[in-house]
C-alpha positions in Angstrom: 82.6 -1.4 41.0 79.8 -3.8 40.4 77.7 -1.1 38.7 80.6 -0.4 36.3 80.9 -4.2 35.6 77.2 -4.4 34.8 77.3 -1.3 32.6 80.1 -3.0 30.6 78.2 -6.3 30.4 75.1 -4.6 29.1 77.1 -2.6 26.5 78.9 -5.7 25.3 75.6 -7.4 24.4 73.5 -4.4 23.4 74.0 -4.7 19.6 75.0 -7.9 17.8 76.2 -5.8 14.9 78.6 -3.6 16.9 82.3 -4.2 16.7 82.4 -4.5 20.5 79.8 -7.2 20.7 81.3 -9.8 23.1 78.9 -12.0 25.0 81.7 -14.1 26.6 83.2 -11.0 28.1 79.7 -9.8 29.2 79.2 -13.0 31.1 82.6 -12.6 32.8 81.8 -9.0 33.8 78.2 -9.9 35.0 79.4 -12.9 37.0 82.0 -10.8 38.8 79.4 -8.2 39.6 77.1 -10.8 41.0 80.0 -12.3 43.0 80.8 -8.9 44.5 77.2 -8.4 45.5 76.6 -11.9 46.8 74.1 -12.7 44.0 71.6 -10.6 45.9 70.9 -7.6 43.6 68.1 -7.9 41.1 69.8 -5.7 38.5 73.0 -7.7 38.6 71.2 -11.0 38.2 69.1 -9.4 35.4 72.3 -8.4 33.5 73.9 -11.8 34.1 70.8 -13.5 32.6 70.9 -11.3 29.6 74.6 -12.0 29.1 74.0 -15.8 29.4 71.2 -15.6 26.8 73.4 -13.6 24.4 76.2 -16.2 24.9 73.8 -19.0 24.0 73.8 -20.4 27.5 70.0 -20.7 27.6 69.7 -23.0 30.7 71.8 -20.6 32.8 69.8 -17.7 31.5 66.6 -19.3 32.6 68.0 -20.3 36.0 69.4 -16.9 36.7 66.2 -15.2 35.6 64.3 -17.4 38.1 66.7 -16.4 40.8 66.2 -12.7 39.9 62.4 -13.1 40.1 62.7 -14.7 43.6 65.1 -11.9 44.7 62.8 -9.2 43.3 59.8 -10.6 45.1 61.8 -10.9 48.3 62.8 -7.3 47.9 59.3 -6.1 47.1 60.1 -5.1 43.6 56.9 -6.3 42.0 57.3 -4.5 38.7 60.8 -5.9 38.2 59.5 -9.4 39.1 56.8 -9.0 36.4 59.2 -7.8 33.8 61.5 -10.7 34.6 58.6 -13.2 34.5 57.8 -11.9 31.0 61.4 -12.5 30.0 61.4 -15.9 31.5 58.4 -16.9 29.3 60.3 -15.6 26.2 63.5 -17.5 27.3 61.6 -20.7 27.8 60.1 -20.4 24.3 63.5 -19.8 22.7 64.8 -22.8 20.7 68.0 -24.2 22.1 71.1 -23.3 20.1 72.3 -26.0 17.7 
């Protein structure tokens, strides 16, 4: 079930111009997936971070990306950690929503 929730979350924020674009629902789906997996799966945290960013919740996106990096390093996922680190840099350089 968590994988289906993450799939939905990613689809809901994939294209801002799509009729189904819904960052709020994406956050709900991704949060539930993270709850179900104990916030211990990198791909779930990654999707949650993306959903937070799409919803304009930049602080939470940054915090969640940092947690995902820590988890990736703990799990030996060096490439995922590097990709997440690159995203963290982009998030930190994003102006806060007005």
